[in-house]
PAZA-879527 format. One record per atom (N, C-alpha, C, O): residue number from 1; residue in one letter; x, y, z; atom name; chain. Coordinates in Angstrom, 3 decimals. Example, Ala and Ser with C-alpha at 12.3 -4.5 7.8 and 13.67 -1.06 7.14 Angstrom:
<pts>
n res px py pz atom chain
1 a 13.190 -5.690 7.800 N A .
1 a 12.300 -4.500 7.800 CA A .
1 a 13.200 -3.300 7.800 C A .
1 a 14.236 -3.319 8.465 O A .
2 s 12.850 -2.250 7.080 N A .
2 s 13.670 -1.060 7.140 CA A .
2 s 12.900 0.030 7.870 C A .
2 s 13.409 1.138 8.039 O A .
</pts>
This chain:
<pts>
n res px py pz atom chain
1 x 0.840 -1.183 0.000 N A .
1 x 0.000 0.000 0.000 CA A .
1 x 0.882 1.241 0.000 C A .
1 x 1.937 1.265 0.633 O A .
2 x 0.442 2.266 -0.711 N A .
2 x 1.153 3.531 -0.797 CA A .
2 x 0.187 4.652 -0.454 C A .
2 x -0.932 4.703 -0.965 O A .
3 x 0.628 5.543 0.410 N A .
3 x -0.151 6.725 0.741 CA A .
3 x 0.709 7.972 0.601 C A .
3 x 1.887 7.971 0.958 O A .
4 x 0.113 9.030 0.080 N A .
4 x 0.751 10.332 0.004 CA A .
4 x -0.083 11.304 0.821 C A .
4 x -1.293 11.409 0.620 O A .
5 x 0.557 12.012 1.740 N A .
5 x -0.147 12.941 2.611 CA A .
5 x 0.517 14.304 2.543 C A .
5 x 1.698 14.448 2.860 O A .
6 x -0.254 15.305 2.125 N A .
6 x 0.251 16.667 2.027 CA A .
6 x 0.023 17.417 3.333 C A .
6 x -0.902 17.114 4.087 O A .
7 x 0.878 18.394 3.585 N A .
7 x 0.723 19.264 4.734 CA A .
7 x 1.390 20.595 4.437 C A .
7 x 2.120 20.725 3.455 O A .
8 x 1.139 21.580 5.282 N A .
8 x 1.789 22.873 5.149 CA A .
8 x 0.940 23.967 4.555 C A .
8 x 1.373 25.117 4.491 O A .
9 x -0.263 23.636 4.119 N A .
9 x -1.131 24.648 3.558 CA A .
9 x -1.691 25.555 4.634 C A .
9 x -1.524 25.304 5.828 O A .
10 x -2.352 26.605 4.202 N A .
10 x -2.936 27.545 5.139 CA A .
10 x -3.380 28.801 4.443 C A .
10 x -3.363 28.890 3.215 O A .
11 x -3.782 29.779 5.242 N A .
11 x -4.229 31.074 4.737 CA A .
11 x -3.134 32.107 4.946 C A .
11 x -2.649 32.290 6.062 O A .
12 x -2.748 32.778 3.871 N A .
12 x -1.681 33.765 3.930 CA A .
12 x -2.074 35.001 3.137 C A .
12 x -3.070 35.008 2.414 O A .
13 x -1.277 36.036 3.287 N A .
13 x -1.467 37.261 2.534 CA A .
13 x -0.644 37.240 1.262 C A .
13 x 0.375 36.554 1.190 O A .
14 x -1.073 37.979 0.271 N A .
14 x -0.313 38.103 -0.961 CA A .
14 x 1.104 38.561 -0.651 C A .
14 x 1.316 39.472 0.150 O A .
15 x 2.068 37.918 -1.296 N A .
15 x 3.464 38.225 -1.065 CA A .
15 x 4.128 37.330 -0.037 C A .
15 x 5.354 37.315 0.073 O A .
16 x 3.337 36.587 0.714 N A .
16 x 3.881 35.683 1.729 CA A .
16 x 4.430 34.411 1.095 C A .
16 x 4.331 34.210 -0.116 O A .
17 x 5.011 33.558 1.935 N A .
17 x 5.586 32.300 1.494 CA A .
17 x 5.000 31.132 2.269 C A .
17 x 4.545 31.289 3.402 O A .
18 x 5.014 29.972 1.654 N A .
18 x 4.606 28.728 2.283 CA A .
18 x 5.508 27.610 1.792 C A .
18 x 6.015 27.656 0.671 O A .
19 x 5.706 26.606 2.633 N A .
19 x 6.387 25.401 2.209 CA A .
19 x 5.475 24.212 2.443 C A .
19 x 5.129 23.893 3.580 O A .
20 x 5.092 23.566 1.367 N A .
20 x 4.257 22.388 1.438 CA A .
20 x 5.120 21.140 1.506 C A .
20 x 6.222 21.105 0.960 O A .
21 x 4.616 20.121 2.177 N A .
21 x 5.307 18.844 2.270 CA A .
21 x 4.386 17.732 1.810 C A .
21 x 3.170 17.800 1.985 O A .
22 x 4.978 16.712 1.223 N A .
22 x 4.245 15.521 0.818 CA A .
22 x 5.034 14.313 1.296 C A .
22 x 6.140 14.059 0.820 O A .
23 x 4.473 13.582 2.222 N A .
23 x 5.134 12.418 2.787 CA A .
23 x 4.517 11.137 2.239 C A .
23 x 3.300 10.955 2.277 O A .
24 x 5.361 10.263 1.735 N A .
24 x 4.924 8.969 1.244 CA A .
24 x 5.124 7.922 2.333 C A .
24 x 6.159 7.898 2.999 O A .
25 x 4.146 7.073 2.505 N A .
25 x 4.235 6.022 3.502 CA A .
25 x 3.808 4.691 2.900 C A .
25 x 3.212 4.642 1.824 O A .
26 x 4.119 3.625 3.604 N A .
26 x 3.840 2.296 3.117 CA A .
26 x 5.130 1.515 2.963 C A .
26 x 6.069 1.697 3.738 O A .
27 x 5.179 0.656 1.977 N A .
27 x 6.386 -0.126 1.758 CA A .
27 x 7.541 0.760 1.334 C A .
27 x 7.340 1.832 0.762 O A .
28 x 8.748 0.307 1.618 N A .
28 x 9.938 1.086 1.287 CA A .
28 x 10.149 1.100 -0.228 C A .
28 x 10.177 0.051 -0.870 O A .
29 x 10.296 2.290 -0.784 N A .
29 x 10.534 2.454 -2.210 CA A .
29 x 11.015 3.875 -2.489 C A .
29 x 10.928 4.754 -1.631 O A .
30 x 11.520 4.084 -3.694 N A .
30 x 11.923 5.403 -4.163 CA A .
30 x 11.153 5.693 -5.444 C A .
30 x 11.237 4.934 -6.410 O A .
31 x 10.410 6.779 -5.454 N A .
31 x 9.660 7.159 -6.641 CA A .
31 x 10.585 7.761 -7.687 C A .
31 x 11.502 8.513 -7.357 O A .
32 x 10.339 7.425 -8.957 N A .
32 x 11.132 8.008 -10.028 CA A .
32 x 10.809 9.488 -10.190 C A .
32 x 11.703 10.304 -10.416 O A .
33 x 9.539 9.827 -10.075 N A .
33 x 9.112 11.204 -10.222 CA A .
33 x 8.045 11.532 -9.185 C A .
33 x 7.166 10.717 -8.905 O A .
34 x 8.127 12.710 -8.629 N A .
34 x 7.100 13.228 -7.748 CA A .
34 x 6.758 14.631 -8.212 C A .
34 x 7.628 15.388 -8.642 O A .
35 x 5.488 14.965 -8.118 N A .
35 x 5.058 16.253 -8.616 CA A .
35 x 3.977 16.880 -7.775 C A .
35 x 3.387 16.252 -6.895 O A .
36 x 3.737 18.138 -8.073 N A .
36 x 2.666 18.899 -7.440 CA A .
36 x 1.719 19.434 -8.505 C A .
36 x 2.148 19.964 -9.530 O A .
37 x 0.444 19.287 -8.247 N A .
37 x -0.604 19.880 -9.056 CA A .
37 x -1.489 20.704 -8.146 C A .
37 x -1.453 20.547 -6.926 O A .
38 x -2.284 21.582 -8.737 N A .
38 x -3.233 22.337 -7.937 CA A .
38 x -4.564 22.419 -8.668 C A .
38 x -4.628 22.356 -9.896 O A .
39 x -5.618 22.562 -7.883 N A .
39 x -6.950 22.619 -8.448 CA A .
39 x -7.813 23.583 -7.652 C A .
39 x -8.018 23.409 -6.450 O A .
40 x -8.311 24.593 -8.330 N A .
40 x -9.236 25.540 -7.737 CA A .
40 x -10.662 25.064 -7.999 C A .
40 x -10.890 24.307 -8.943 O A .
41 x -11.626 25.492 -7.179 N A .
41 x -13.012 25.058 -7.367 CA A .
41 x -13.513 25.332 -8.779 C A .
41 x -13.393 26.447 -9.286 O A .
42 x -14.072 24.312 -9.402 N A .
42 x -14.627 24.454 -10.730 CA A .
42 x -13.617 24.516 -11.846 C A .
42 x -13.983 24.764 -12.994 O A .
43 x -12.343 24.294 -11.538 N A .
43 x -11.314 24.363 -12.557 CA A .
43 x -10.551 23.052 -12.653 C A .
43 x -10.608 22.215 -11.752 O A .
44 x -9.838 22.888 -13.755 N A .
44 x -9.063 21.676 -13.984 CA A .
44 x -7.778 21.690 -13.178 C A .
44 x -7.295 22.746 -12.768 O A .
45 x -7.234 20.506 -12.957 N A .
45 x -5.946 20.406 -12.301 CA A .
45 x -4.861 21.047 -13.151 C A .
45 x -4.835 20.890 -14.372 O A .
46 x -3.974 21.766 -12.494 N A .
46 x -2.917 22.489 -13.163 CA A .
46 x -1.562 22.013 -12.659 C A .
46 x -1.357 21.880 -11.452 O A .
47 x -0.647 21.758 -13.571 N A .
47 x 0.692 21.339 -13.202 CA A .
47 x 1.446 22.468 -12.530 C A .
47 x 1.426 23.608 -12.993 O A .
48 x 2.113 22.139 -11.429 N A .
48 x 2.876 23.134 -10.681 CA A .
48 x 4.369 22.859 -10.763 C A .
48 x 5.140 23.735 -11.155 O A .
49 x 4.785 21.647 -10.397 N A .
49 x 6.204 21.325 -10.366 CA A .
49 x 6.400 19.820 -10.303 C A .
49 x 5.505 19.087 -9.883 O A .
50 x 7.575 19.362 -10.723 N A .
50 x 7.927 17.952 -10.637 CA A .
50 x 9.423 17.815 -10.422 C A .
50 x 10.196 18.714 -10.755 O A .
51 x 9.824 16.679 -9.860 N A .
51 x 11.224 16.415 -9.571 CA A .
51 x 11.508 14.933 -9.793 C A .
51 x 10.659 14.088 -9.512 O A .
52 x 12.694 14.618 -10.295 N A .
52 x 13.022 13.230 -10.591 CA A .
52 x 13.634 12.534 -9.384 C A .
52 x 13.745 13.119 -8.307 O A .
53 x 14.031 11.272 -9.576 N A .
53 x 14.482 10.429 -8.466 CA A .
53 x 15.674 11.004 -7.717 C A .
53 x 15.750 10.885 -6.494 O A .
54 x 16.602 11.625 -8.429 N A .
54 x 17.823 12.137 -7.808 CA A .
54 x 17.645 13.530 -7.212 C A .
54 x 18.468 13.978 -6.414 O A .
55 x 16.578 14.206 -7.596 N A .
55 x 16.376 15.571 -7.163 CA A .
55 x 17.145 16.582 -7.975 C A .
55 x 17.119 17.773 -7.666 O A .
56 x 17.831 16.132 -9.013 N A .
56 x 18.675 17.014 -9.814 CA A .
56 x 18.015 17.505 -11.092 C A .
56 x 18.589 18.314 -11.821 O A .
57 x 16.821 17.022 -11.364 N A .
57 x 16.068 17.478 -12.526 CA A .
57 x 14.700 17.943 -12.064 C A .
57 x 13.956 17.187 -11.438 O A .
58 x 14.374 19.175 -12.372 N A .
58 x 13.092 19.743 -11.966 CA A .
58 x 12.397 20.400 -13.148 C A .
58 x 13.023 20.747 -14.150 O A .
59 x 11.090 20.561 -13.007 N A .
59 x 10.289 21.190 -14.040 CA A .
59 x 9.170 21.967 -13.373 C A .
59 x 8.620 21.527 -12.363 O A .
60 x 8.830 23.119 -13.933 N A .
60 x 7.834 23.988 -13.322 CA A .
60 x 6.796 24.444 -14.328 C A .
60 x 7.084 24.626 -15.511 O A .
61 x 5.586 24.624 -13.832 N A .
61 x 4.539 25.162 -14.666 CA A .
61 x 4.768 26.635 -14.942 C A .
61 x 5.355 27.350 -14.130 O A .
62 x 4.295 27.082 -16.103 N A .
62 x 4.522 28.463 -16.505 CA A .
62 x 3.933 29.470 -15.520 C A .
62 x 4.493 30.549 -15.328 O A .
63 x 2.824 29.128 -14.904 N A .
63 x 2.147 30.065 -14.026 CA A .
63 x 2.877 30.317 -12.711 C A .
63 x 2.609 31.309 -12.033 O A .
64 x 3.801 29.423 -12.345 N A .
64 x 4.487 29.553 -11.063 CA A .
64 x 5.998 29.626 -11.198 C A .
64 x 6.695 29.844 -10.206 O A .
65 x 6.510 29.451 -12.389 N A .
65 x 7.956 29.430 -12.587 CA A .
65 x 8.588 30.730 -12.102 C A .
65 x 8.125 31.826 -12.420 O A .
66 x 9.654 30.579 -11.325 N A .
66 x 10.317 31.728 -10.746 CA A .
66 x 9.858 32.040 -9.342 C A .
66 x 10.512 32.811 -8.640 O A .
67 x 8.753 31.464 -8.915 N A .
67 x 8.213 31.725 -7.591 CA A .
67 x 8.175 30.482 -6.705 C A .
67 x 7.933 30.588 -5.503 O A .
68 x 8.411 29.306 -7.286 N A .
68 x 8.354 28.069 -6.514 CA A .
68 x 9.621 27.256 -6.721 C A .
68 x 10.292 27.370 -7.747 O A .
69 x 9.936 26.435 -5.730 N A .
69 x 11.079 25.541 -5.794 CA A .
69 x 10.670 24.191 -5.236 C A .
69 x 10.162 24.108 -4.118 O A .
70 x 10.884 23.138 -6.001 N A .
70 x 10.576 21.801 -5.545 CA A .
70 x 11.868 21.104 -5.125 C A .
70 x 12.907 21.270 -5.762 O A .
71 x 11.794 20.332 -4.060 N A .
71 x 12.940 19.579 -3.574 CA A .
71 x 12.439 18.303 -2.918 C A .
71 x 11.236 18.130 -2.723 O A .
72 x 13.358 17.411 -2.578 N A .
72 x 12.947 16.157 -1.970 CA A .
72 x 14.008 15.595 -1.054 C A .
72 x 15.185 15.943 -1.144 O A .
73 x 13.568 14.719 -0.170 N A .
73 x 14.439 13.986 0.730 CA A .
73 x 14.032 12.527 0.605 C A .
73 x 13.038 12.099 1.193 O A .
74 x 14.801 11.765 -0.161 N A .
74 x 14.441 10.374 -0.404 CA A .
74 x 14.474 9.523 0.863 C A .
74 x 13.698 8.577 0.998 O A .
75 x 15.366 9.855 1.785 N A .
75 x 15.445 9.107 3.030 CA A .
75 x 14.160 9.225 3.829 C A .
75 x 13.795 8.309 4.566 O A .
76 x 13.479 10.347 3.687 N A .
76 x 12.224 10.580 4.391 CA A .
76 x 11.006 10.340 3.505 C A .
76 x 9.869 10.489 3.953 O A .
77 x 11.246 9.968 2.247 N A .
77 x 10.163 9.790 1.284 CA A .
77 x 9.256 11.018 1.263 C A .
77 x 8.030 10.908 1.300 O A .
78 x 9.881 12.173 1.204 N A .
78 x 9.156 13.427 1.290 CA A .
78 x 9.595 14.385 0.188 C A .
78 x 10.784 14.506 -0.104 O A .
79 x 8.633 15.056 -0.414 N A .
79 x 8.902 16.091 -1.393 CA A .
79 x 8.347 17.402 -0.858 C A .
79 x 7.326 17.421 -0.171 O A .
80 x 9.029 18.497 -1.179 N A .
80 x 8.655 19.803 -0.674 CA A .
80 x 8.377 20.757 -1.825 C A .
80 x 8.934 20.621 -2.915 O A .
81 x 7.517 21.712 -1.566 N A .
81 x 7.252 22.772 -2.519 CA A .
81 x 7.334 24.097 -1.784 C A .
81 x 6.441 24.444 -1.011 O A .
82 x 8.405 24.833 -2.026 N A .
82 x 8.570 26.156 -1.457 CA A .
82 x 7.921 27.161 -2.389 C A .
82 x 8.274 27.235 -3.566 O A .
83 x 6.981 27.931 -1.877 N A .
83 x 6.265 28.907 -2.670 CA A .
83 x 6.497 30.294 -2.096 C A .
83 x 6.257 30.539 -0.913 O A .
84 x 6.961 31.187 -2.935 N A .
84 x 7.238 32.557 -2.542 CA A .
84 x 6.400 33.516 -3.375 C A .
84 x 5.857 33.148 -4.417 O A .
85 x 6.305 34.744 -2.898 N A .
85 x 5.565 35.787 -3.610 CA A .
85 x 4.182 35.308 -4.021 C A .
85 x 3.770 35.468 -5.170 O A .
86 x 3.485 34.729 -3.085 N A .
86 x 2.180 34.152 -3.385 CA A .
86 x 1.181 35.216 -3.825 C A .
86 x 1.199 36.350 -3.348 O A .
87 x 0.318 34.820 -4.741 N A .
87 x -0.702 35.692 -5.297 CA A .
87 x -2.081 35.099 -5.042 C A .
87 x -2.202 33.889 -4.849 O A .
88 x -3.118 35.922 -5.038 N A .
88 x -4.470 35.383 -4.847 CA A .
88 x -4.808 34.275 -5.840 C A .
88 x -5.530 33.341 -5.492 O A .
89 x -4.306 34.362 -7.056 N A .
89 x -4.582 33.334 -8.045 CA A .
89 x -3.900 32.001 -7.754 C A .
89 x -4.161 31.011 -8.437 O A .
90 x -3.030 31.967 -6.747 N A .
90 x -2.423 30.715 -6.305 CA A .
90 x -3.355 29.929 -5.388 C A .
90 x -3.057 28.787 -5.038 O A .
91 x -4.463 30.517 -5.002 N A .
91 x -5.416 29.847 -4.126 CA A .
91 x -5.958 28.587 -4.792 C A .
91 x -6.515 28.641 -5.888 O A .
92 x -5.788 27.458 -4.120 N A .
92 x -6.212 26.176 -4.673 CA A .
92 x -5.911 25.076 -3.670 C A .
92 x -5.243 25.299 -2.660 O A .
93 x -6.410 23.895 -3.962 N A .
93 x -5.977 22.704 -3.254 CA A .
93 x -4.744 22.181 -3.974 C A .
93 x -4.773 21.951 -5.183 O A .
94 x -3.680 21.998 -3.241 N A .
94 x -2.435 21.520 -3.815 CA A .
94 x -2.301 20.029 -3.549 C A .
94 x -2.364 19.585 -2.402 O A .
95 x -2.116 19.261 -4.615 N A .
95 x -2.075 17.819 -4.543 CA A .
95 x -0.710 17.285 -4.915 C A .
95 x -0.073 17.762 -5.854 O A .
96 x -0.275 16.301 -4.174 N A .
96 x 0.978 15.630 -4.432 CA A .
96 x 0.722 14.382 -5.270 C A .
96 x -0.261 13.675 -5.050 O A .
97 x 1.600 14.115 -6.223 N A .
97 x 1.488 12.939 -7.071 CA A .
97 x 2.854 12.283 -7.222 C A .
97 x 3.887 12.941 -7.104 O A .
98 x 2.848 10.976 -7.485 N A .
98 x 4.105 10.250 -7.602 CA A .
98 x 3.940 9.031 -8.493 C A .
98 x 2.836 8.523 -8.689 O A .
99 x 5.070 8.574 -9.028 N A .
99 x 5.084 7.368 -9.847 CA A .
99 x 6.485 6.792 -9.867 C A .
99 x 7.464 7.538 -9.833 O A .
100 x 6.592 5.470 -9.922 N A .
100 x 7.884 4.812 -10.012 CA A .
100 x 8.430 4.821 -11.437 C A .
100 x 9.596 4.493 -11.657 O A .
101 x 7.614 5.185 -12.378 N A .
101 x 8.000 5.190 -13.784 CA A .
101 x 8.296 6.613 -14.254 C A .
101 x 7.821 7.575 -13.651 O A .
102 x 9.089 6.755 -15.340 N A .
102 x 9.375 8.080 -15.901 CA A .
102 x 8.206 8.573 -16.745 C A .
102 x 8.269 8.557 -17.974 O A .
103 x 7.150 9.005 -16.087 N A .
103 x 5.947 9.440 -16.772 CA A .
103 x 6.108 10.851 -17.314 C A .
103 x 7.076 11.548 -17.009 O A .
104 x 5.133 11.256 -18.130 N A .
104 x 5.075 12.635 -18.607 CA A .
104 x 4.707 13.510 -17.422 C A .
104 x 3.558 13.508 -16.980 O A .
105 x 5.657 14.244 -16.915 N A .
105 x 5.517 14.893 -15.615 CA A .
105 x 4.460 15.978 -15.539 C A .
105 x 3.946 16.258 -14.456 O A .
106 x 4.125 16.590 -16.651 N A .
106 x 3.155 17.679 -16.629 CA A .
106 x 1.717 17.209 -16.793 C A .
106 x 0.792 18.020 -16.736 O A .
107 x 1.519 15.923 -16.994 N A .
107 x 0.197 15.378 -17.252 CA A .
107 x -0.311 14.625 -16.032 C A .
107 x 0.262 13.607 -15.644 O A .
108 x -1.371 15.117 -15.434 N A .
108 x -1.879 14.540 -14.194 CA A .
108 x -2.253 13.076 -14.347 C A .
108 x -2.006 12.275 -13.446 O A .
109 x -2.850 12.716 -15.483 N A .
109 x -3.300 11.356 -15.700 CA A .
109 x -2.198 10.323 -15.761 C A .
109 x -2.481 9.126 -15.713 O A .
110 x -0.964 10.740 -15.865 N A .
110 x 0.158 9.814 -15.950 CA A .
110 x 0.591 9.279 -14.586 C A .
110 x 1.245 8.238 -14.521 O A .
111 x 0.250 9.951 -13.519 N A .
111 x 0.723 9.578 -12.188 CA A .
111 x -0.130 8.485 -11.565 C A .
111 x -1.357 8.508 -11.664 O A .
112 x 0.525 7.535 -10.925 N A .
112 x -0.173 6.400 -10.329 CA A .
112 x -0.687 6.676 -8.922 C A .
112 x -1.717 6.134 -8.520 O A .
113 x 0.020 7.509 -8.175 N A .
113 x -0.316 7.738 -6.774 CA A .
113 x -0.624 9.204 -6.518 C A .
113 x 0.031 10.092 -7.063 O A .
114 x -1.630 9.448 -5.683 N A .
114 x -2.087 10.804 -5.371 CA A .
114 x -2.412 10.960 -3.900 C A .
114 x -2.900 10.036 -3.249 O A .
115 x -2.130 12.153 -3.387 N A .
115 x -2.587 12.515 -2.066 CA A .
115 x -3.950 13.167 -2.147 C A .
115 x -4.506 13.327 -3.233 O A .
116 x -4.491 13.546 -0.993 N A .
116 x -5.817 14.155 -0.951 CA A .
116 x -5.782 15.671 -1.055 C A .
116 x -6.814 16.294 -1.306 O A .
117 x -4.624 16.270 -0.868 N A .
117 x -4.469 17.693 -1.060 CA A .
117 x -4.409 18.495 0.219 C A .
117 x -4.879 18.059 1.270 O A .
118 x -3.824 19.675 0.116 N A .
118 x -3.787 20.629 1.210 CA A .
118 x -4.193 21.993 0.665 C A .
118 x -3.739 22.401 -0.404 O A .
119 x -5.045 22.692 1.400 N A .
119 x -5.599 23.953 0.932 CA A .
119 x -4.623 25.102 1.133 C A .
119 x -4.036 25.259 2.204 O A .
120 x -4.461 25.898 0.088 N A .
120 x -3.705 27.140 0.157 CA A .
120 x -4.632 28.273 -0.227 C A .
120 x -5.221 28.255 -1.308 O A .
121 x -4.769 29.256 0.644 N A .
121 x -5.619 30.405 0.386 CA A .
121 x -4.790 31.673 0.523 C A .
121 x -4.185 31.922 1.566 O A .
122 x -4.769 32.468 -0.533 N A .
122 x -3.980 33.693 -0.555 CA A .
122 x -4.917 34.877 -0.721 C A .
122 x -5.643 34.965 -1.711 O A .
123 x -4.906 35.780 0.239 N A .
123 x -5.753 36.956 0.190 CA A .
123 x -4.944 38.179 -0.191 C A .
123 x -3.747 38.251 0.088 O A .
124 x -5.590 39.134 -0.825 N A .
124 x -4.926 40.343 -1.261 CA A .
124 x -4.852 41.372 -0.159 C A .
124 x -4.316 42.461 -0.366 O A .
</pts>
């Protein structure tokens, strides 16, 4: 069994920062790719960031590039998303995703494992 649990969300003001965490639990393994997506009410899931097994290759969505940094700690089976200069349009549920295979990182449907999400609310 594999579980992904996000944490670190909350309500902040525009311009503030947050660091989200995604912890994987269950049997011991290393994911090839882990990523973050976000979804606002009534909208489609949007790619935010992804990182490969070594942590040395990253990719970011156009809407957040330059404001977010993804990192990971394989020993803890945890991936992080540092978000800076937050904007009201960043308000969404942020979901963690993972896969042992080299999937298309920007496509939500490619990921095998998903967390339930953590809410981020940014007020102006």
